[in-house]
BALOBA-1460 file (C-alpha; in Angstrom, 3 decimals):
// residues 340
<rec num="1" residu="x" x="11.735" y="17.673" z="-21.924"/>
<rec num="2" residu="x" x="11.337" y="16.556" z="-18.322"/>
<rec num="3" residu="x" x="9.818" y="13.226" z="-17.404"/>
<rec num="4" residu="x" x="6.461" y="12.638" z="-15.728"/>
<rec num="5" residu="x" x="6.025" y="12.645" z="-11.982"/>
<rec num="6" residu="x" x="5.304" y="9.229" z="-10.399"/>
<rec num="7" residu="x" x="1.792" y="10.412" z="-9.468"/>
<rec num="8" residu="x" x="0.755" y="10.943" z="-13.061"/>
<rec num="9" residu="x" x="2.000" y="7.595" z="-14.315"/>
<rec num="10" residu="x" x="-0.335" y="4.600" z="-13.985"/>
<rec num="11" residu="x" x="1.076" y="1.069" z="-14.140"/>
<rec num="12" residu="x" x="1.048" y="1.296" z="-17.941"/>
<rec num="13" residu="x" x="2.135" y="4.496" z="-19.735"/>
<rec num="14" residu="x" x="-0.892" y="6.585" z="-20.756"/>
<rec num="15" residu="x" x="-2.204" y="6.180" z="-24.287"/>
<rec num="16" residu="x" x="-2.533" y="9.429" z="-26.241"/>
<rec num="17" residu="x" x="-4.856" y="9.459" z="-29.266"/>
<rec num="18" residu="x" x="-3.753" y="12.189" z="-31.699"/>
<rec num="19" residu="x" x="-6.186" y="13.309" z="-34.437"/>
<rec num="20" residu="x" x="-4.808" y="15.832" z="-36.932"/>
<rec num="21" residu="x" x="-4.905" y="15.957" z="-40.716"/>
<rec num="22" residu="x" x="-1.435" y="17.540" z="-40.866"/>
<rec num="23" residu="x" x="1.097" y="14.695" z="-41.098"/>
<rec num="24" residu="x" x="3.948" y="16.935" z="-39.951"/>
<rec num="25" residu="x" x="2.063" y="17.998" z="-36.827"/>
<rec num="26" residu="x" x="1.231" y="14.366" z="-36.052"/>
<rec num="27" residu="x" x="4.901" y="13.424" z="-36.368"/>
<rec num="28" residu="x" x="5.982" y="16.268" z="-34.070"/>
<rec num="29" residu="x" x="3.303" y="15.376" z="-31.530"/>
<rec num="30" residu="x" x="4.298" y="11.704" z="-31.594"/>
<rec num="31" residu="x" x="7.967" y="12.492" z="-31.026"/>
<rec num="32" residu="x" x="7.184" y="14.927" z="-28.209"/>
<rec num="33" residu="x" x="4.719" y="12.597" z="-26.495"/>
<rec num="34" residu="x" x="6.950" y="9.538" z="-26.762"/>
<rec num="35" residu="x" x="9.800" y="11.504" z="-25.191"/>
<rec num="36" residu="x" x="7.445" y="12.091" z="-22.262"/>
<rec num="37" residu="x" x="6.906" y="8.343" z="-21.933"/>
<rec num="38" residu="x" x="3.432" y="8.217" z="-23.475"/>
<rec num="39" residu="x" x="2.182" y="5.665" z="-25.959"/>
<rec num="40" residu="x" x="0.780" y="7.348" z="-29.091"/>
<rec num="41" residu="x" x="-1.895" y="6.369" z="-31.607"/>
<rec num="42" residu="x" x="-2.437" y="8.795" z="-34.490"/>
<rec num="43" residu="x" x="-5.276" y="9.289" z="-36.989"/>
<rec num="44" residu="x" x="-5.935" y="11.823" z="-39.751"/>
<rec num="45" residu="x" x="-9.576" y="12.880" z="-39.250"/>
<rec num="46" residu="x" x="-12.528" y="12.867" z="-36.859"/>
<rec num="47" residu="x" x="-14.109" y="9.711" z="-38.268"/>
<rec num="48" residu="x" x="-10.895" y="7.741" z="-37.788"/>
<rec num="49" residu="x" x="-10.666" y="9.217" z="-34.295"/>
<rec num="50" residu="x" x="-14.058" y="7.788" z="-33.337"/>
<rec num="51" residu="x" x="-13.111" y="4.343" z="-34.621"/>
<rec num="52" residu="x" x="-9.738" y="4.404" z="-32.845"/>
<rec num="53" residu="x" x="-11.286" y="5.656" z="-29.609"/>
<rec num="54" residu="x" x="-13.443" y="2.552" z="-29.295"/>
<rec num="55" residu="x" x="-10.502" y="0.271" z="-30.075"/>
<rec num="56" residu="x" x="-7.598" y="1.718" z="-28.072"/>
<rec num="57" residu="x" x="-9.542" y="3.332" z="-25.185"/>
<rec num="58" residu="x" x="-7.071" y="6.231" z="-24.802"/>
<rec num="59" residu="x" x="-6.326" y="8.082" z="-21.590"/>
<rec num="60" residu="x" x="-6.513" y="11.421" z="-23.404"/>
<rec num="61" residu="x" x="-7.388" y="12.709" z="-26.896"/>
<rec num="62" residu="x" x="-5.467" y="15.469" z="-28.706"/>
<rec num="63" residu="x" x="-7.915" y="16.745" z="-31.293"/>
<rec num="64" residu="x" x="-7.434" y="19.214" z="-34.133"/>
<rec num="65" residu="x" x="-10.437" y="21.473" z="-34.683"/>
<rec num="66" residu="x" x="-10.298" y="21.718" z="-38.480"/>
<rec num="67" residu="x" x="-10.080" y="18.365" z="-40.284"/>
<rec num="68" residu="x" x="-11.637" y="16.744" z="-43.372"/>
<rec num="69" residu="x" x="-14.450" y="14.176" z="-43.195"/>
<rec num="70" residu="x" x="-15.393" y="15.223" z="-39.637"/>
<rec num="71" residu="x" x="-14.145" y="18.308" z="-37.814"/>
<rec num="72" residu="x" x="-12.878" y="18.284" z="-34.244"/>
<rec num="73" residu="x" x="-15.929" y="20.000" z="-32.779"/>
<rec num="74" residu="x" x="-18.293" y="17.355" z="-34.143"/>
<rec num="75" residu="x" x="-15.880" y="14.571" z="-33.226"/>
<rec num="76" residu="x" x="-15.660" y="15.874" z="-29.656"/>
<rec num="77" residu="x" x="-19.432" y="15.663" z="-29.210"/>
<rec num="78" residu="x" x="-19.457" y="12.099" z="-30.545"/>
<rec num="79" residu="x" x="-16.588" y="11.084" z="-28.271"/>
<rec num="80" residu="x" x="-18.473" y="12.233" z="-25.210"/>
<rec num="81" residu="x" x="-21.594" y="10.366" z="-26.309"/>
<rec num="82" residu="x" x="-19.580" y="7.175" z="-26.874"/>
<rec num="83" residu="x" x="-18.023" y="7.499" z="-23.434"/>
<rec num="84" residu="x" x="-21.403" y="8.021" z="-21.841"/>
<rec num="85" residu="x" x="-22.963" y="5.042" z="-23.624"/>
<rec num="86" residu="x" x="-20.054" y="2.810" z="-22.620"/>
<rec num="87" residu="x" x="-20.357" y="3.763" z="-18.974"/>
<rec num="88" residu="x" x="-24.120" y="3.327" z="-18.943"/>
<rec num="89" residu="x" x="-23.635" y="-0.163" z="-20.323"/>
<rec num="90" residu="x" x="-20.881" y="-0.950" z="-17.822"/>
<rec num="91" residu="x" x="-22.961" y="0.302" z="-14.897"/>
<rec num="92" residu="x" x="-26.179" y="-1.383" z="-15.955"/>
<rec num="93" residu="x" x="-25.954" y="-3.634" z="-12.897"/>
<rec num="94" residu="x" x="-26.297" y="-0.540" z="-10.732"/>
<rec num="95" residu="x" x="-29.840" y="-0.087" z="-12.048"/>
<rec num="96" residu="x" x="-29.419" y="3.051" z="-14.123"/>
<rec num="97" residu="x" x="-33.141" y="3.810" z="-13.960"/>
<rec num="98" residu="x" x="-32.773" y="4.724" z="-10.304"/>
<rec num="99" residu="x" x="-31.786" y="8.136" z="-9.040"/>
<rec num="100" residu="x" x="-28.629" y="6.690" z="-7.517"/>
<rec num="101" residu="x" x="-27.548" y="5.096" z="-10.780"/>
<rec num="102" residu="x" x="-28.136" y="8.294" z="-12.734"/>
<rec num="103" residu="x" x="-26.126" y="10.289" z="-10.206"/>
<rec num="104" residu="x" x="-23.155" y="7.949" z="-10.584"/>
<rec num="105" residu="x" x="-23.342" y="8.072" z="-14.380"/>
<rec num="106" residu="x" x="-23.696" y="11.856" z="-14.545"/>
<rec num="107" residu="x" x="-20.482" y="12.267" z="-12.542"/>
<rec num="108" residu="x" x="-18.429" y="9.664" z="-14.390"/>
<rec num="109" residu="x" x="-19.331" y="9.548" z="-18.063"/>
<rec num="110" residu="x" x="-17.236" y="12.491" z="-19.291"/>
<rec num="111" residu="x" x="-13.891" y="11.692" z="-17.694"/>
<rec num="112" residu="x" x="-11.729" y="10.991" z="-20.773"/>
<rec num="113" residu="x" x="-9.987" y="14.364" z="-21.275"/>
<rec num="114" residu="x" x="-10.076" y="15.974" z="-24.723"/>
<rec num="115" residu="x" x="-7.454" y="18.608" z="-25.522"/>
<rec num="116" residu="x" x="-8.240" y="20.678" z="-28.606"/>
<rec num="117" residu="x" x="-5.190" y="21.782" z="-30.639"/>
<rec num="118" residu="x" x="-5.902" y="24.278" z="-33.434"/>
<rec num="119" residu="x" x="-4.827" y="27.407" z="-35.250"/>
<rec num="120" residu="x" x="-8.171" y="28.991" z="-34.392"/>
<rec num="121" residu="x" x="-7.727" y="31.399" z="-31.497"/>
<rec num="122" residu="x" x="-10.762" y="33.690" z="-31.724"/>
<rec num="123" residu="x" x="-13.168" y="33.852" z="-28.789"/>
<rec num="124" residu="x" x="-15.981" y="32.198" z="-30.740"/>
<rec num="125" residu="x" x="-13.841" y="29.142" z="-31.581"/>
<rec num="126" residu="x" x="-12.643" y="28.819" z="-27.994"/>
<rec num="127" residu="x" x="-16.241" y="28.939" z="-26.737"/>
<rec num="128" residu="x" x="-17.278" y="26.421" z="-29.368"/>
<rec num="129" residu="x" x="-14.537" y="24.005" z="-28.303"/>
<rec num="130" residu="x" x="-15.590" y="24.030" z="-24.672"/>
<rec num="131" residu="x" x="-19.280" y="23.819" z="-25.582"/>
<rec num="132" residu="x" x="-18.475" y="20.703" z="-27.623"/>
<rec num="133" residu="x" x="-16.934" y="19.149" z="-24.500"/>
<rec num="134" residu="x" x="-13.211" y="19.860" z="-24.772"/>
<rec num="135" residu="x" x="-11.358" y="19.749" z="-21.452"/>
<rec num="136" residu="x" x="-8.763" y="22.311" z="-22.553"/>
<rec num="137" residu="x" x="-7.548" y="24.239" z="-25.590"/>
<rec num="138" residu="x" x="-4.110" y="25.129" z="-27.014"/>
<rec num="139" residu="x" x="-3.298" y="27.011" z="-30.209"/>
<rec num="140" residu="x" x="-0.883" y="26.485" z="-33.073"/>
<rec num="141" residu="x" x="2.009" y="27.069" z="-33.378"/>
<rec num="142" residu="x" x="2.267" y="24.745" z="-30.408"/>
<rec num="143" residu="x" x="4.089" y="25.971" z="-27.335"/>
<rec num="144" residu="x" x="5.548" y="22.604" z="-26.312"/>
<rec num="145" residu="x" x="6.151" y="23.437" z="-22.642"/>
<rec num="146" residu="x" x="2.527" y="24.591" z="-22.305"/>
<rec num="147" residu="x" x="1.239" y="21.472" z="-24.058"/>
<rec num="148" residu="x" x="3.351" y="19.222" z="-21.841"/>
<rec num="149" residu="x" x="2.078" y="20.839" z="-18.634"/>
<rec num="150" residu="x" x="-1.556" y="20.784" z="-19.733"/>
<rec num="151" residu="x" x="-1.322" y="17.145" z="-20.730"/>
<rec num="152" residu="x" x="0.201" y="16.288" z="-17.368"/>
<rec num="153" residu="x" x="-2.497" y="18.203" z="-15.500"/>
<rec num="154" residu="x" x="-5.337" y="16.590" z="-17.457"/>
<rec num="155" residu="x" x="-3.922" y="13.101" z="-16.959"/>
<rec num="156" residu="x" x="-3.509" y="13.695" z="-13.230"/>
<rec num="157" residu="x" x="-7.102" y="14.923" z="-13.028"/>
<rec num="158" residu="x" x="-8.300" y="11.857" z="-14.930"/>
<rec num="159" residu="x" x="-6.415" y="9.603" z="-12.526"/>
<rec num="160" residu="x" x="-8.086" y="11.307" z="-9.567"/>
<rec num="161" residu="x" x="-11.475" y="10.905" z="-11.249"/>
<rec num="162" residu="x" x="-10.824" y="7.176" z="-11.667"/>
<rec num="163" residu="x" x="-10.021" y="6.917" z="-7.966"/>
<rec num="164" residu="x" x="-13.271" y="8.728" z="-7.228"/>
<rec num="165" residu="x" x="-15.095" y="6.297" z="-9.523"/>
<rec num="166" residu="x" x="-13.731" y="3.376" z="-7.526"/>
<rec num="167" residu="x" x="-14.690" y="5.070" z="-4.264"/>
<rec num="168" residu="x" x="-18.200" y="5.850" z="-5.536"/>
<rec num="169" residu="x" x="-18.725" y="2.280" z="-6.677"/>
<rec num="170" residu="x" x="-17.442" y="0.982" z="-3.342"/>
<rec num="171" residu="x" x="-19.862" y="3.268" z="-1.504"/>
<rec num="172" residu="x" x="-22.651" y="2.130" z="-3.799"/>
<rec num="173" residu="x" x="-21.792" y="-1.451" z="-2.919"/>
<rec num="174" residu="x" x="-21.816" y="-0.703" z="0.802"/>
<rec num="175" residu="x" x="-25.110" y="1.146" z="0.533"/>
<rec num="176" residu="x" x="-26.869" y="-1.672" z="-1.320"/>
<rec num="177" residu="x" x="-25.379" y="-4.899" z="0.034"/>
<rec num="178" residu="x" x="-26.101" y="-6.776" z="3.251"/>
<rec num="179" residu="x" x="-22.797" y="-7.123" z="5.056"/>
<rec num="180" residu="x" x="-23.437" y="-10.627" z="6.392"/>
<rec num="181" residu="x" x="-24.831" y="-12.495" z="3.383"/>
<rec num="182" residu="x" x="-23.514" y="-10.402" z="0.478"/>
<rec num="183" residu="x" x="-27.061" y="-10.202" z="-0.908"/>
<rec num="184" residu="x" x="-28.949" y="-7.014" z="-1.654"/>
<rec num="185" residu="x" x="-30.121" y="-5.233" z="1.484"/>
<rec num="186" residu="x" x="-33.568" y="-3.825" z="2.264"/>
<rec num="187" residu="x" x="-32.694" y="-0.449" z="0.736"/>
<rec num="188" residu="x" x="-31.714" y="-2.061" z="-2.550"/>
<rec num="189" residu="x" x="-34.783" y="-4.295" z="-2.428"/>
<rec num="190" residu="x" x="-37.117" y="-1.294" z="-2.125"/>
<rec num="191" residu="x" x="-35.315" y="0.542" z="-4.910"/>
<rec num="192" residu="x" x="-35.352" y="-2.401" z="-7.306"/>
<rec num="193" residu="x" x="-38.966" y="-3.315" z="-6.595"/>
<rec num="194" residu="x" x="-40.118" y="0.258" z="-7.231"/>
<rec num="195" residu="x" x="-38.145" y="0.493" z="-10.464"/>
<rec num="196" residu="x" x="-39.452" y="-2.820" z="-11.775"/>
<rec num="197" residu="x" x="-43.001" y="-1.875" z="-10.805"/>
<rec num="198" residu="x" x="-42.811" y="1.246" z="-12.984"/>
<rec num="199" residu="x" x="-41.195" y="-0.594" z="-15.901"/>
<rec num="200" residu="x" x="-43.647" y="-3.488" z="-15.853"/>
<rec num="201" residu="x" x="-46.675" y="-1.226" z="-15.422"/>
<rec num="202" residu="x" x="-45.764" y="0.264" z="-18.787"/>
<rec num="203" residu="x" x="-45.285" y="-3.185" z="-20.321"/>
<rec num="204" residu="x" x="-48.311" y="-4.738" z="-18.558"/>
<rec num="205" residu="x" x="-46.093" y="-7.684" z="-17.604"/>
<rec num="206" residu="x" x="-46.195" y="-9.728" z="-14.383"/>
<rec num="207" residu="x" x="-44.047" y="-9.147" z="-11.321"/>
<rec num="208" residu="x" x="-43.611" y="-11.892" z="-8.729"/>
<rec num="209" residu="x" x="-42.279" y="-11.747" z="-5.189"/>
<rec num="210" residu="x" x="-41.049" y="-14.593" z="-2.987"/>
<rec num="211" residu="x" x="-40.778" y="-14.032" z="0.765"/>
<rec num="212" residu="x" x="-38.912" y="-16.711" z="2.750"/>
<rec num="213" residu="x" x="-38.559" y="-17.215" z="6.478"/>
<rec num="214" residu="x" x="-36.208" y="-19.699" z="8.156"/>
<rec num="215" residu="x" x="-38.397" y="-21.830" z="10.394"/>
<rec num="216" residu="x" x="-37.828" y="-21.485" z="14.152"/>
<rec num="217" residu="x" x="-34.673" y="-19.464" z="13.611"/>
<rec num="218" residu="x" x="-34.831" y="-17.918" z="17.094"/>
<rec num="219" residu="x" x="-34.660" y="-21.411" z="18.553"/>
<rec num="220" residu="x" x="-31.729" y="-22.161" z="16.239"/>
<rec num="221" residu="x" x="-29.821" y="-19.173" z="17.583"/>
<rec num="222" residu="x" x="-30.702" y="-20.095" z="21.156"/>
<rec num="223" residu="x" x="-29.384" y="-23.625" z="20.751"/>
<rec num="224" residu="x" x="-26.374" y="-23.174" z="18.459"/>
<rec num="225" residu="x" x="-25.396" y="-19.559" z="19.134"/>
<rec num="226" residu="x" x="-25.435" y="-16.430" z="16.995"/>
<rec num="227" residu="x" x="-22.173" y="-17.181" z="15.139"/>
<rec num="228" residu="x" x="-23.700" y="-20.447" z="13.926"/>
<rec num="229" residu="x" x="-26.861" y="-18.523" z="13.090"/>
<rec num="230" residu="x" x="-24.839" y="-16.135" z="10.927"/>
<rec num="231" residu="x" x="-23.307" y="-19.064" z="9.044"/>
<rec num="232" residu="x" x="-26.780" y="-20.529" z="8.555"/>
<rec num="233" residu="x" x="-28.025" y="-17.243" z="7.083"/>
<rec num="234" residu="x" x="-25.063" y="-17.130" z="4.709"/>
<rec num="235" residu="x" x="-25.660" y="-20.678" z="3.491"/>
<rec num="236" residu="x" x="-29.377" y="-20.122" z="2.979"/>
<rec num="237" residu="x" x="-28.710" y="-16.856" z="1.134"/>
<rec num="238" residu="x" x="-26.225" y="-18.615" z="-1.155"/>
<rec num="239" residu="x" x="-28.816" y="-21.250" z="-2.106"/>
<rec num="240" residu="x" x="-31.415" y="-18.588" z="-2.916"/>
<rec num="241" residu="x" x="-28.925" y="-16.617" z="-5.000"/>
<rec num="242" residu="x" x="-27.763" y="-19.722" z="-6.861"/>
<rec num="243" residu="x" x="-31.288" y="-20.622" z="-7.931"/>
<rec num="244" residu="x" x="-32.450" y="-17.146" z="-8.955"/>
<rec num="245" residu="x" x="-32.375" y="-15.965" z="-12.568"/>
<rec num="246" residu="x" x="-29.032" y="-14.184" z="-12.526"/>
<rec num="247" residu="x" x="-29.727" y="-11.191" z="-14.747"/>
<rec num="248" residu="x" x="-33.347" y="-10.565" z="-13.781"/>
<rec num="249" residu="x" x="-34.157" y="-11.587" z="-10.215"/>
<rec num="250" residu="x" x="-32.971" y="-9.730" z="-7.153"/>
<rec num="251" residu="x" x="-32.336" y="-11.760" z="-4.001"/>
<rec num="252" residu="x" x="-32.303" y="-9.651" z="-0.849"/>
<rec num="253" residu="x" x="-32.031" y="-10.105" z="2.870"/>
<rec num="254" residu="x" x="-35.380" y="-8.643" z="3.836"/>
<rec num="255" residu="x" x="-34.692" y="-8.524" z="7.551"/>
<rec num="256" residu="x" x="-33.481" y="-10.894" z="10.270"/>
<rec num="257" residu="x" x="-34.055" y="-14.416" z="9.021"/>
<rec num="258" residu="x" x="-36.320" y="-13.288" z="6.156"/>
<rec num="259" residu="x" x="-35.280" y="-13.216" z="2.500"/>
<rec num="260" residu="x" x="-37.029" y="-11.780" z="-0.553"/>
<rec num="261" residu="x" x="-36.745" y="-12.508" z="-4.265"/>
<rec num="262" residu="x" x="-38.046" y="-9.950" z="-6.778"/>
<rec num="263" residu="x" x="-38.847" y="-11.656" z="-10.097"/>
<rec num="264" residu="x" x="-39.694" y="-9.357" z="-13.045"/>
<rec num="265" residu="x" x="-41.555" y="-10.803" z="-16.040"/>
<rec num="266" residu="x" x="-42.329" y="-13.968" z="-14.072"/>
<rec num="267" residu="x" x="-45.773" y="-15.539" z="-13.859"/>
<rec num="268" residu="x" x="-47.075" y="-17.211" z="-10.709"/>
<rec num="269" residu="x" x="-46.264" y="-20.720" z="-11.942"/>
<rec num="270" residu="x" x="-42.669" y="-19.771" z="-12.672"/>
<rec num="271" residu="x" x="-42.247" y="-18.102" z="-9.289"/>
<rec num="272" residu="x" x="-43.736" y="-21.118" z="-7.509"/>
<rec num="273" residu="x" x="-41.363" y="-23.417" z="-9.400"/>
<rec num="274" residu="x" x="-38.340" y="-21.351" z="-8.368"/>
<rec num="275" residu="x" x="-39.599" y="-21.228" z="-4.766"/>
<rec num="276" residu="x" x="-39.848" y="-25.036" z="-4.760"/>
<rec num="277" residu="x" x="-36.268" y="-25.381" z="-5.971"/>
<rec num="278" residu="x" x="-35.053" y="-22.913" z="-3.357"/>
<rec num="279" residu="x" x="-36.890" y="-24.683" z="-0.555"/>
<rec num="280" residu="x" x="-35.481" y="-28.060" z="-1.598"/>
<rec num="281" residu="x" x="-32.011" y="-26.581" z="-1.938"/>
<rec num="282" residu="x" x="-32.063" y="-25.284" z="1.628"/>
<rec num="283" residu="x" x="-33.322" y="-28.580" z="3.029"/>
<rec num="284" residu="x" x="-30.640" y="-30.427" z="1.033"/>
<rec num="285" residu="x" x="-28.001" y="-28.441" z="2.914"/>
<rec num="286" residu="x" x="-28.945" y="-30.656" z="5.870"/>
<rec num="287" residu="x" x="-28.136" y="-28.010" z="8.455"/>
<rec num="288" residu="x" x="-29.029" y="-29.706" z="11.748"/>
<rec num="289" residu="x" x="-31.857" y="-27.992" z="13.649"/>
<rec num="290" residu="x" x="-32.804" y="-30.041" z="16.683"/>
<rec num="291" residu="x" x="-34.971" y="-27.222" z="18.055"/>
<rec num="292" residu="x" x="-37.246" y="-27.221" z="14.993"/>
<rec num="293" residu="x" x="-40.755" y="-28.594" z="15.414"/>
<rec num="294" residu="x" x="-41.107" y="-29.530" z="11.750"/>
<rec num="295" residu="x" x="-37.846" y="-31.131" z="10.613"/>
<rec num="296" residu="x" x="-34.453" y="-32.255" z="11.865"/>
<rec num="297" residu="x" x="-32.860" y="-29.852" z="9.376"/>
<rec num="298" residu="x" x="-33.248" y="-26.126" z="8.650"/>
<rec num="299" residu="x" x="-36.316" y="-25.477" z="6.486"/>
<rec num="300" residu="x" x="-38.104" y="-22.531" z="4.878"/>
<rec num="301" residu="x" x="-41.652" y="-21.250" z="4.968"/>
<rec num="302" residu="x" x="-42.368" y="-19.395" z="1.733"/>
<rec num="303" residu="x" x="-45.026" y="-17.006" z="0.484"/>
<rec num="304" residu="x" x="-45.347" y="-16.279" z="-3.232"/>
<rec num="305" residu="x" x="-47.404" y="-13.539" z="-4.846"/>
<rec num="306" residu="x" x="-47.771" y="-12.273" z="-8.413"/>
<rec num="307" residu="x" x="-49.372" y="-9.100" z="-9.740"/>
<rec num="308" residu="x" x="-49.414" y="-7.227" z="-13.010"/>
<rec num="309" residu="x" x="-48.339" y="-3.741" z="-11.889"/>
<rec num="310" residu="x" x="-50.716" y="-0.882" z="-12.605"/>
<rec num="311" residu="x" x="-50.760" y="2.804" z="-11.749"/>
<rec num="312" residu="x" x="-53.754" y="2.181" z="-9.459"/>
<rec num="313" residu="x" x="-51.801" y="-0.321" z="-7.328"/>
<rec num="314" residu="x" x="-48.393" y="0.051" z="-5.686"/>
<rec num="315" residu="x" x="-45.406" y="-2.184" z="-4.841"/>
<rec num="316" residu="x" x="-46.661" y="-2.405" z="-1.267"/>
<rec num="317" residu="x" x="-49.694" y="-4.332" z="-2.548"/>
<rec num="318" residu="x" x="-47.374" y="-7.053" z="-3.823"/>
<rec num="319" residu="x" x="-45.436" y="-7.098" z="-0.552"/>
<rec num="320" residu="x" x="-48.667" y="-7.393" z="1.454"/>
<rec num="321" residu="x" x="-49.878" y="-10.281" z="-0.739"/>
<rec num="322" residu="x" x="-46.589" y="-12.184" z="-0.395"/>
<rec num="323" residu="x" x="-46.470" y="-11.482" z="3.342"/>
<rec num="324" residu="x" x="-49.997" y="-12.856" z="3.794"/>
<rec num="325" residu="x" x="-48.992" y="-15.974" z="1.872"/>
<rec num="326" residu="x" x="-45.937" y="-16.367" z="4.110"/>
<rec num="327" residu="x" x="-48.084" y="-15.897" z="7.230"/>
<rec num="328" residu="x" x="-50.438" y="-18.606" z="5.982"/>
<rec num="329" residu="x" x="-47.501" y="-20.972" z="5.339"/>
<rec num="330" residu="x" x="-46.327" y="-20.486" z="8.913"/>
<rec num="331" residu="x" x="-49.838" y="-20.755" z="10.382"/>
<rec num="332" residu="x" x="-50.474" y="-24.015" z="8.539"/>
<rec num="333" residu="x" x="-47.430" y="-25.717" z="10.025"/>
<rec num="334" residu="x" x="-44.341" y="-24.160" z="8.316"/>
<rec num="335" residu="x" x="-41.948" y="-25.843" z="5.871"/>
<rec num="336" residu="x" x="-44.359" y="-25.195" z="3.006"/>
<rec num="337" residu="x" x="-45.079" y="-22.830" z="0.115"/>
<rec num="338" residu="x" x="-48.270" y="-20.823" z="-0.236"/>
<rec num="339" residu="x" x="-49.108" y="-19.045" z="-3.511"/>
<rec num="340" residu="x" x="-51.421" y="-16.049" z="-3.678"/>
């Protein structure tokens, strides 16, 4: 048998999970696959296949249709569900409740190829295999050249899908991240705030929002130059991100020198406490700001607002409340926190 083309070989040889209750068939498949350079894991029924799938994370599954304990058709459906659950968990940071997250998941969750190998060759069985989620279908007795070519094609397709996954995730990153600070951008802020509003309206739990503005930032840029201003924004953003609750809060560059922190399940007192830490953290950076009228160092004016989301209100009500608090902080002399 001929070897694999360089395109179809990843850095490690592909792992083939073989599930067949016929020991002789498993032995023949192992010998044939190992001659092709694959690594092989074999099991004797559908239940063992499910357990092995979670452990070895194969690149492709060769699945017999008729087996004891659990047949191949049932096993195939379970394999696809496992793959989908794993990807949803892995992509949880993409906010799977959003339309964007669901689009990514729907295109990626079924990419582990499943090749059904069986003595059944009637039209009904073929239809049943594909309805269960099989990627392809070959019959016994096995035509080894056909099996080899179909395996190669499925593995090449899977490799292309993985490249598309990486590209999609990279695009998702570009679409949601501010290029200067590495924080969430305004698009991601709007998306996350809307999602959390809906979730917390159902739970009747509080949602807090912090809006921050670097005091006299225009004067800072005028005196020190825009490159220095960019560095200042990066340092301030890093302090805000460091002091947010990592798995719950979203820190975003809201626009210009403004930052926002969305805080689900956070009461007003908790949000005010976090805002105080963030404000102190920025001042402790001791970034010189000779053009400031309130301090020799860069400081923040902060507005904090908290609402319990309802269907009668909207996320914009929370933004307006936090913005009014921020306006008051600036009107009262800056370098302070106002809670609404």
